[in-house]
Each structure stands twice: as structure tokens, then as C-alpha cells.
C-alpha positions in Angstrom: 0.0 0.0 0.0 1.4 3.4 -1.0 2.2 6.0 1.6 -0.6 8.3 0.5 -3.2 5.5 0.3 -2.1 4.1 3.7 -2.4 7.6 5.3 -5.9 8.1 3.9 -7.0 4.6 5.2 -5.6 5.4 8.7 -7.3 8.8 8.8 -10.6 7.4 7.7 -10.7 4.2 9.8 -8.2 4.7 12.5 -5.3 2.5 13.2 -7.2 -0.2 15.2 -9.9 -0.5 12.6 -7.3 -0.8 9.8 -5.6 -3.6 11.8 -8.9 -5.4 12.3 -9.5 -5.3 8.6 -6.0 -6.7 8.0 -6.6 -9.6 10.4 -9.8 -10.5 8.7 -8.1 -10.4 5.3 -5.4 -12.6 6.7 -8.0 -15.1 7.9 -9.4 -15.1 4.3 -6.0 -15.8 2.9 -5.5 -18.7 5.3 -8.8 -20.2 4.3 -7.8 -20.0 0.6 -4.4 -21.5 1.4 -6.2 -24.5 3.0 -8.2 -25.3 -0.2 -5.4 -27.6 -1.8 -5.0 -29.5 1.5 -8.8 -30.0 2.0 -10.3 -30.3 -1.5 -13.4 -32.0 0.0 -14.2 -28.8 1.9 -13.1 -26.4 -0.9 -16.5 -24.8 -1.2 -16.7 -24.1 2.6 -13.2 -22.7 2.6 -13.9 -20.5 -0.3 -17.0 -19.3 1.4 -15.1 -18.5 4.5 -12.4 -16.6 2.6 -15.0 -14.5 0.8 -16.8 -13.8 4.1 -13.5 -12.8 5.7 -12.5 -10.5 2.9 -16.0 -9.0 2.7 -15.8 -8.3 6.5 -12.4 -6.7 6.0 -13.9 -4.5 3.3 -16.8 -3.5 5.5 -14.5 -2.5 8.3 -12.4 -0.3 6.0 -15.5 1.2 4.4 -17.0 2.4 7.7 -15.8 5.9 8.8 -14.5 4.8 12.3 -12.0 7.5 13.2 -11.7 6.0 16.7 -12.2 2.5 18.1 -14.3 1.6 21.0 -14.8 -1.6 23.1 -18.2 -2.3 21.7 -16.8 -2.4 18.2 -14.4 -5.1 19.3 -17.5 -7.0 20.7 -19.2 -6.6 17.3 -16.2 -8.1 15.4 -15.1 -10.7 18.0 -18.2 -12.9 17.4 -17.9 -13.2 13.6 -14.1 -13.5 13.9 -14.2 -16.4 16.2 -17.1 -18.0 14.3 -14.9 -17.8 11.1 -12.0 -19.4 13.0 -14.2 -22.1 14.3 -15.6 -23.0 10.9 -12.1 -22.9 9.4 -10.9 -25.3 12.1 -13.8 -27.6 11.3 -13.0 -27.3 7.6 -9.4 -28.4 8.4 -10.9 -31.6 9.9 -10.4 -30.4 13.4 -6.7 -29.6 12.9 -6.2 -26.2 14.5 -2.7 -25.4 13.1 -4.2 -23.9 10.0 -6.2 -21.2 11.9 -3.8 -21.0 14.9 -1.8 -18.1 13.5 -4.9 -15.9 13.0 -6.1 -16.9 16.5 -2.8 -15.7 18.1 -2.8 -12.6 16.0 -6.3 -11.7 17.0 -5.4 -11.8 20.7 -2.2 -9.8 19.9 -4.4 -7.2 18.3 -6.7 -7.3 21.4 -3.7 -6.7 23.6 -2.5 -3.8 21.4 -5.8 -1.9 21.6 -7.6 -3.1 24.7 -7.0 -4.1 28.3 -7.2 -7.3 30.2 -11.0 -7.0 30.7 -11.7 -7.2 26.9 -9.2 -10.1 26.6 -11.0 -11.9 29.5 -14.4 -11.8 27.9 -13.0 -12.8 24.5 -11.3 -15.8 25.9 -14.4 -18.0 26.4 -15.6 -17.1 22.9 -12.3 -18.2 21.5 -12.4 -21.4 23.5 -15.9 -22.2 22.3 -14.9 -21.4 18.7 -12.1 -24.1 18.9 -13.8 -26.7 21.1 -17.1 -26.9 19.1 -15.5 -27.8 15.7 -13.1 -30.2 17.2 -16.0 -32.1 18.8 -18.1 -31.8 15.6 -15.3 -33.2 13.5 -14.7 -36.2 15.8 -11.3 -34.9 16.9 -12.0 -35.2 20.6 -8.6 -36.5 21.3 -7.0 -33.3 20.2 -9.5 -31.1 22.1 -7.6 -30.9 25.4 -4.1 -30.7 23.8 -5.0 -28.1 21.3 -6.9 -25.8 23.6 -4.5 -26.3 26.5 -1.6 -25.1 24.4 -3.0 -22.6 21.9 -5.4 -20.8 24.2 -3.0 -20.0 27.0 -0.3 -19.0 24.4 -2.7 -16.6 22.6 -4.1 -15.1 25.8 -0.7 -14.7 27.3 0.6 -12.9 24.3 -2.4 -10.6 24.4 -1.9 -9.8 28.1 1.8 -9.3 27.6 1.2 -6.8 24.8 -1.5 -5.1 26.7 0.8 -4.6 29.7 3.6 -3.3 27.5 1.2 -0.9 25.7 -0.1 0.3 29.0 3.4 0.9 30.4 4.4 2.8 27.2 1.2 4.9 27.3 1.8 5.8 30.9 5.4 6.7 30.1 4.3 8.9 27.2 1.7 10.6 29.4 4.3 11.3 32.1 6.7 12.8 29.5 4.0 14.9 28.1 3.1 16.1 31.6 6.7 16.9 32.4 7.0 18.9 29.2 4.1 21.2 30.0 4.3 21.3 33.8 6.5 23.0 36.4 8.1 20.1 38.3 8.0 21.8 41.7 4.4 23.1 41.8 2.6 21.0 39.1 1.3 24.2 37.5 1.6 24.8 33.8 5.1 26.0 32.8 6.0 29.0 30.7 5.6 27.2 27.4 2.2 25.8 28.3 0.8 29.0 29.7 1.8 30.8 26.5 0.0 28.3 24.5 -3.1 28.5 26.7 -3.0 32.3 26.7 -2.8 32.3 22.9 -5.9 30.1 22.7 -7.8 32.2 25.2 -7.0 35.4 23.3 -8.3 33.8 20.1 -11.5 32.7 21.8 -12.1 36.1 23.3 -11.5 37.8 20.0 -14.4 35.8 18.5 -16.7 36.3 21.5 -15.8 39.8 22.6 -15.4 38.7 26.2 -13.1 40.4 28.6 -10.0 38.5 29.6 -7.6 39.4 32.5 -3.9 38.4 32.7 -2.1 38.8 36.0 1.6 38.7 36.5 2.3 37.9 40.1 5.7 38.5 41.7 6.3 37.4 45.3 7.5 40.1 47.7 10.1 39.0 50.3 10.8 35.6 48.8 14.5 36.0 48.9 14.4 36.6 52.6 12.6 33.3 53.1 15.4 31.4 51.3 18.0 33.3 53.3 16.3 32.8 56.6 14.7 29.4 56.4 16.6 27.7 53.6 15.8 26.7 50.0 13.6 23.8 51.2 11.4 26.3 52.9 11.4 28.4 49.8 10.2 25.4 47.8 7.4 24.8 50.4 6.3 28.5 50.0 6.2 28.1 46.2 4.1 25.0 46.4 1.8 26.7 48.9 1.3 29.7 46.7 0.5 27.4 43.8 -2.2 25.7 45.9 -3.6 29.1 46.9 -3.8 30.2 43.3 -5.6 27.0 42.4 -8.1 27.7 45.2 -8.7 31.3 44.2 -9.4 30.8 40.5 -12.4 29.3 38.8 -12.6 26.2 36.8 -11.5 27.1 33.3 -9.1 29.8 34.4 -5.3 29.1 34.4 -2.6 29.5 37.0 1.0 28.9 36.0 4.5 29.4 37.2 6.9 31.1 34.9 10.0 30.4 37.1 11.6 31.6 40.3 8.9 33.4 42.3 6.9 34.6 39.3 3.4 33.3 38.5 0.8 34.1 35.9 -3.0 33.9 36.2 -5.3 34.0 33.2 -9.0 34.7 34.0 -11.2 34.1 31.0 -14.5 36.0 30.8 -14.4 38.6 33.6 -17.4 40.9 34.0 -15.3 44.1 34.1 -11.9 45.5 34.8 -13.0 46.1 38.4 -13.8 42.5 38.9 -10.4 41.5 37.6 -8.7 43.9 39.9 -10.8 42.6 42.8 -9.7 39.0 42.0 -6.0 40.2 42.1 -6.6 41.8 45.5 -8.0 38.5 46.8 -4.9 36.7 45.6 -2.7 39.2 47.4 -4.6 38.8 50.7 -4.5 35.0 50.4 -0.7 35.0 49.8 -0.1 37.4 52.7 -1.2 34.7 55.2 1.6 33.0 57.1 2.8 29.8 55.4 4.0 26.9 57.6 7.4 25.7 56.4 8.2 23.3 59.2 6.7 22.0 62.5 7.7 25.2 64.3 8.3 27.8 61.7 6.2 29.9 59.4 7.2 32.2 56.5 5.6 35.4 55.4 5.6 36.6 51.8 3.6 39.2 49.9 2.7 39.6 46.3 2.7 42.4 43.8 0.3 42.0 40.8 0.4 43.6 37.4 -2.8 43.1 35.4 -3.8 43.7 31.8 -7.0 43.2 29.8 -7.6 42.3 26.2 -9.1 45.6 25.2 -7.9 45.4 21.6 -8.0 42.8 18.9 -4.5 41.5 19.6 -3.9 37.8 20.0 -0.2 38.1 20.7 0.4 36.3 23.9 3.9 37.6 24.3 2.7 41.2 24.0 -0.1 40.7 26.6 2.2 39.0 29.0 4.8 41.9 28.5 2.1 44.4 29.5 1.4 42.5 32.7 5.1 42.3 33.4 5.4 46.1 32.9 2.5 46.6 35.3 4.0 44.4 38.1 7.3 46.2 37.8 5.5 49.4 38.5 3.6 47.8 41.4 6.9 46.7 43.1 8.3 50.2 42.6 5.2 51.8 44.0 5.5 50.0 47.3 4.7 46.4 46.7 1.7 44.4 47.9 -0.6 46.2 45.5 -2.3 45.8 42.1 -1.3 47.9 39.1 -3.5 47.8 36.0 -1.6 48.4 32.8 -2.2 52.0 31.6 -5.0 52.7 34.1 -4.4 55.5 36.6 -7.5 54.6 38.6 -5.8 51.4 39.9 -3.8 51.1 43.0 -0.7 52.2 41.0 0.0 53.4 37.5 1.9 51.6 34.7 2.0 53.6 31.6 2.4 51.8 28.2 6.0 51.6 27.1 7.8 50.6 23.9 7.7 52.0 20.3 4.8 49.7 19.3 2.3 51.1 21.9 0.4 54.3 22.0 0.3 56.2 25.2 -2.9 55.8 27.3 -5.5 53.1 27.3 -5.9 50.8 24.4 -9.2 51.0 22.4 -11.9 48.5 23.4 -13.3 45.9 21.0 -16.5 46.9 19.5 
């Protein structure tokens, strides 16, 4: 299959569905290969091959972009039925259909967990036992099922465990790539991506978005007085406070050091955004236990900006909040400064050649 055709098949059907179709096609090929060895059952083998290939075509034709457990249930019954009939057509000799049997369980392990494998096991056992009994091959019943069934199920469980371990490792790596290892909050790269998406959404809806840049006051003194372990405790505690203060759907992140960012999507007004910043300052000002007998005290300065123009540049918006927090610390710390708004606790005028003095125009 060419690269382009293969890509189109995988996009349409999903990887699991494409594999299922391949397994049914393999079953059909096995049935055709058995025709010379069992000419008396040639008609049945040809019928089984056609049925398998038809099933493979149906699986490929259906637009299954994802694969769910119930679809495995839909396909497991005809798959094992075909295997059972093929075994009977081979005169009860299971070696002809054994490879497909093992591959089917390998596929189950690749895409499903032990639970699905467990309920497929009795179906598979029945699919092999029934034709062996029907063909008078009772003597091979115990030896065939005792060897083939545990082998196939074991392979499926082994693959399932490996896939689960690999998935967990990938999820852990993805988490580490987007999270601050100390606090568990989104890191700088992740918050920039989230902020970019939030700005695009608010540009479409016209909602007001607030971005806070939070810089801790007195954090260096905590490290100098209580040690860096206490400083880490303070940072983790501040992260928990931020999680508690924001709403579901808002974002709290750590940029590094003692700098944090909070993105509030859909605030009612600039005043409500400033009020939220003041609540955060009050929460952080409470004493933070750093050991059984010691507490640390830090404060916070907050620079806040709002999406009052059509910009979706996350870097520019974060820079505005950074300018505002710089002014807040210079104005006495422990206060909120709104970017370009003289009515706030402090004043941070727009800077840089790309900005006009004064407040930015609102979205219409």
C-alpha cells in the first residue's frame, strides 16, 4: 500500500480498525491456502475466505476514526465464528487457523486491556472446542486448547501490559514537558499556548480577559532565613492558593523563580479582575508553615492587563502585565497595578515603540 493511500486509510478508519481489517483479510488468505489441503471442503473454505474478505472491506468502508470496546465485541463474534468454521474445515486440525487466533489476541492486547481479553477468551475457547468435537477430533480437544489458548491469551496480556506501560510513560513525559516540576502548575511554554488560545476565543466572543503577572515580595528573605527547602514549600503553597482562588476554566501557571501568571477568562469588568487580584494578594499574605515550628511570610505584587484590543499576541499581553507588576513593586509592593489605568492602586504607563500612550481601544 502506497504511503498516500495508507495515510488516507488510517485517517478514515483509525489505526485499530485498519488492523482489524487486516486480520480478517489474513483469515481469508489462510482459508484460501487450505483449499489444496482439503479439497473436499473447498466450497466451505472459499465461502469463509469470501466472508473474511467481505468483512475486511466493510471495516475499511466504515468511517471509524476511533475504536471503542463495543466495536471489538461486534467483530469478536464473527471473527471467532470464522475461526471455528475454518478449524472444522481443516478436519479439526487447529494449526491452519492457529496463527490468526494468536494474531487476534495480539491485536486485542494492542488496543484493549485485560478486561476485553478476558471476555473474548471463552468465545475463542468455544470457537475451537465446538468444531473439534463436531469433526470427531475429541482426542485433540484438550491438547489443542491447552496449548493454543494460554499462548494466545498470554501474548495478548503481555502486549496489553507493554502498551499500558508505554502509554503511561508517554503521558508522564507529556506532563513533564508542560508542567512545572515543583508546583505541578503549567510552565511558561504551556501558559503561553493556553493564553494564545484564550485570546483567540475572546477575540471571537468579545469577552473580557484578564492576565495577571504575580511576583512574590520577600521571597529571597525566606530562602536566606529558612533555607531553600522552605522556599520550595512556599512556592508549592502559593501554587495551591492560586488553584483555590481561580475558577474552573481559568489558568494559574509558574513562569519560574517566584513569578506566577493567572489568566482569567471572561471577567465581568476590569474592576472584577482587579478585585480578584486583591483577593490573591490577601491569600498569599497569610503565614505559610514551612516546618513544624516555623512559618514564613511573603507578599505579592500583581500587574494586570486586559484584552481591550484585537491583539492575539500572547507575548505582548504578558509583557504588558510584566510592565505593570514592575511598576507595582516600585510603587511600594503588595498592590495591584493595571496596565495603563491611573484609577488602579498604582499606575503603569504603556511603554515601547509599538504602543500608543494611554489606554488601548476597546473591542466593538
